[in-house]
N, C-alpha and C positions, 0 to 999 in steps of 0.2 A: 503492498499498499505506499501510494508517494505523500509527501508531509501536506499539500495541499489537499486531498482525501482524508488523510486524520484529521487534519483541525475541522473538517465540516462535520467529521462522524461525531467530534469531541463537541462542537458548540448542539448540535443536535439531542447530545442524553448531558449537556451542560454539566461537564466535567473538565476539571481542570486539566491543564495541559500536560502533567507527569503521570495523570491517569492513565493514558494510552500505552506507556511502556509496563506499567505493571499489569495491565489486564494481558498483552503480548504474553508476558511471562507465565501468568497464571493459567492463560490457555493452552499453551506449550507444557505447562505442567501435568494440567488434565488430560491432553492428547497422549502423552506419557505413559499415563498411569493405566490409559483405557486399553494402548496394546499391551504391557505388561500384565495386567491383571484385568483380564474379560470380566464386564459386570453382570454378576448372576441374577438373570432376569427370571426365574425359572419359579421363585414365588408370585411373580405378577401374572403366571399363566394358571386361571382357572382349574383346578383339578376334574378330571371326566367324572360327570354324576353317576353315580352308582345305581347299578339297576335292581338290586335284590337289597333290600333291609335285613338285619340280624334276624328277627322273626322268619325269614321266608328261607337265608340259607341253613337255618335251623331246622326247620321243616324238612329239608332236602336232606340233613345230615340224619335226622331220627329215621325217617319211612324211607329213603332209597331213592325216591322219586319228587318230584315239584312240576305242579301243572299251572302254566302262566298261560293267560288268555289275552292279553293285550301288550304283548313285547313289539309284534308287529303293527303295523298302522294299514290302515285301510287300501291304502294304494298299493303297498306291499303285500298284504294278502291278495289283493286281486293278480296282480302281478305272478304270484306263487302259484294260483290256481291256471292261469292262461302257460306257464312254463309247464306245469304238470300235464295239462292237454299235449302239448310238444312234444316232451321225453314221452309219453305214452305213443305218441304217433312218428317216432324215429323209423326209420327202415332197419331190416336187418343187416348191419354192416360189420365185416371183418377189420379189426385193427381200430376201432374206435371205443364207442360207447359198448356195455355190455350187458346182454338182455337174456336171461334166462328164463324159461318155459316150465310150467306145469302141467299136466296132462288131463282133461275135463271130457268127459264121454268119448274117449279114444285120439282126441284130439288137443293140438298144442295149442295152450292159453298163456298171453303174456304173464308171467308173476312178477319179474324185479327188472329195472335198467338199475348199472350202476356205471360210476366212471364217466359221469357226463357233463362235468361242471365246466370243462377247457370250452364247450360248445356253447354256454350260457355265461357270459362272463357278468351279466347283472346278478344272475343268482349266485354266482361262485363270489361275486363283492360282498351279498349279503349272508354268506355260510361263512365266510372269513370276517366279517366284520362285525354286525350286532349280536349275532349268533353266538360267534367265538367269545365278544365279549361277556355275555352271557356266561356262557361254561368255564371261564377263566373265573370269575366270580364263585362259581359254585364249588371249583377245583380249586380254590385260593393261591392258584399260578396261574402264567398267562398260558395258553391254551393253543395247539396248532390242529386242524384237521388231519385227520387218518384216512377215513372214506366217508363215500356216502351212496346213496340206493334209495330208490323209491320201489314199496313193494305196492304192489299194485292193487290186488283182492279184489279182481273182478267179482261181479255177480256168479254165485257156485264154486267163487275160487276157495281153495282149502284153508284151514289153519294151521297154525304153527304149533309144535310141540312144546310141552313146559320144558326152558333152558334158561341157564344165565349166558350172559355173553361171555364173559371172561375167560371159559376155556378155549374159546376158539381165537382166541388174541395172544397166544404166547406164541408165535412166531419173531416176533420183534422185541419182546423183553420189554415192553413197557411196564412200568408200575401199575397204572390204571386207566381206563377207559371210561368216560362221560359220553353219552347218546342225546341229541334231541330229536324228538319224533315230533316233526312237524305235519299235522292234520291238512290236507289238502281237499279231505271231504269231513261232513259230519262223521264223527266213529262213534257207534252205539254197541248193543250184542246183538242185533240183527244182523249188521253185516262187517262183523268181527273185530270187534276193539280190542285192545291191547287189555290184557288182565295180567295182574301182579300182587304179591305177597308182599305186603305192606311190613318193613323191617327186618324182613330176611336176608338183606345183603350184610347184617352184621356178623355173620357165621362162616364167611369164606367161599370159597369154591366149595358147592355141593357133588356127592356123589352123580357122576353123569354117565352110566351103562350105555353103549350103543349110543351116545352124542345128545341124550335126553337126562332131563331129571330122573331118578329111580322113580320107580311108580309106585312106590309104598308112602313115599313122602309126598307125593302129588296127591296121592287118594286122601293122606292124612290130612294137608289143608283142604279138601274139599269138603271131609266130614267138617271142620273145624269153620266152615264159612270162610277162608283167609282169603280165598281167590277173588280180588276185588277188579271188577271192571270201571276202566277210566275211559269213560264218555264222553267227549270232548266234541266242542263246534268245530268247525273248517276254519282254520289260521292260528288254532289252540297249538301250543307246544309244552311236550310234556319232557321234562329232562329226567335221565335215569343213568346211574352205574352201571357197571359191567357186572356188578353181583348181585344183581337184584333179580330173583325168580320172576320170568314172564310169559306168557303163552298169548296167542289168540284162537278163536274159533270159526268155523267154517262162515263165510258169508252168504246167508241164506235168503238173504233180501234181493232185490231188481238194481239197488245202488251198489256202486262200486265202496272201496274203500281204500282209499290211497291215500300213504302218507311217507314222506322222508324220514330215513334213518339215516342223521349224520352224526358220525363220531368223532370225536377229538381224544387225543392225548396229552400230556402235559409236553410244553415247548423244552424242556430241559431234558426230557428223553427222548427228545430226536424228531426228525420230519421223514416219517416211513410211508408217507400215500403212495410216492410212486413204485416203492419197492414193493408196497401191499400188492397193487394190481398187475406188475409184472409177474408176481411169482402166482396169483392165482391165476392169471390167464395161460400159466403156463400149466398149474397142476389141476384147474378146473375151470376148463377155458368156458364160452358161450357155446352153444348149438352149431351157430355157424362157424364157427374157429376148430372145431372136433377133427380128429382124426379117426375115420372110420376103424373100428376095430378096438381102438385104444383102450384101454382101463384105466379109468378116473377114479378108482375106488378110494386110493390112497388121498389123495387130491381132496377128496367128498369128506374125510374127516376131518379135516381143518376149515374147510370152506363149504358144508352144505351140511352143517346141522341143525336139527331140528326144522328144516325146511322141506316144503312139499316140492320140491324139484328134482327129478331123477337124475339119478347119478350117471347112468348111463344110455345114451339118447340114439346110438347107433346099432 
């Protein structure tokens, strides 16, 4: 700054002539401090609003599940229903999404589609964003997506036998898993809603002869009226851990019961989504990728527990 401009600036602020030198020195000192010691502005950034209060987290820990009806906005629910229709309509294609079928009256009927998020970027953002944030709060640490699927359970679709998810999730050695069931249709007893046994998650992995919870225990819970149907409206989410015993009945209605099962593990355990689908595609691939005559029974012991999907299709 030249002397003429300096004098004009000093007159504007009614400062004595020696003040400019002082101000210059002070400014240089502050600038040096800002370079040497960056200002910590973290405290000025508002903390992300928590999704669940302490009572909700306690309810999840006590019961093994938590029903949430309002996490998704009306617009997000509308888009979710549209994405479900699109996923249901995907053509059978090798090397992309993975579709599995059940047999009804001698004909194949779509039962499940997995590994589809790469083709639905907005849905991917929702699942890795808001829903992952909710899962992180329930886990008590940051969560990362492990796998995703839609079980369609179309009219006449079979049920799923009683099981825990934990025995099927041992391949990659994560400590625990948490699943978000996102209902795309109203889910009730008639169309085969999820049934759970409240509080039994606290007792660890239960005996699973043949891939399902042993029959005597299932019948005991039936006699005690412990099997609890979780009837929810479309757009609701049920969060549950991999130790919670659950099952679902046959769809005897004329309505589908389409639900997303989105499973997460702790970020600290690692990112295994790609490894999971690579391994499953090799050991228990969808029909369109199967080698005629090849035996997939060993892969089914990990990837087809309690499902109505045939082990062999050729």
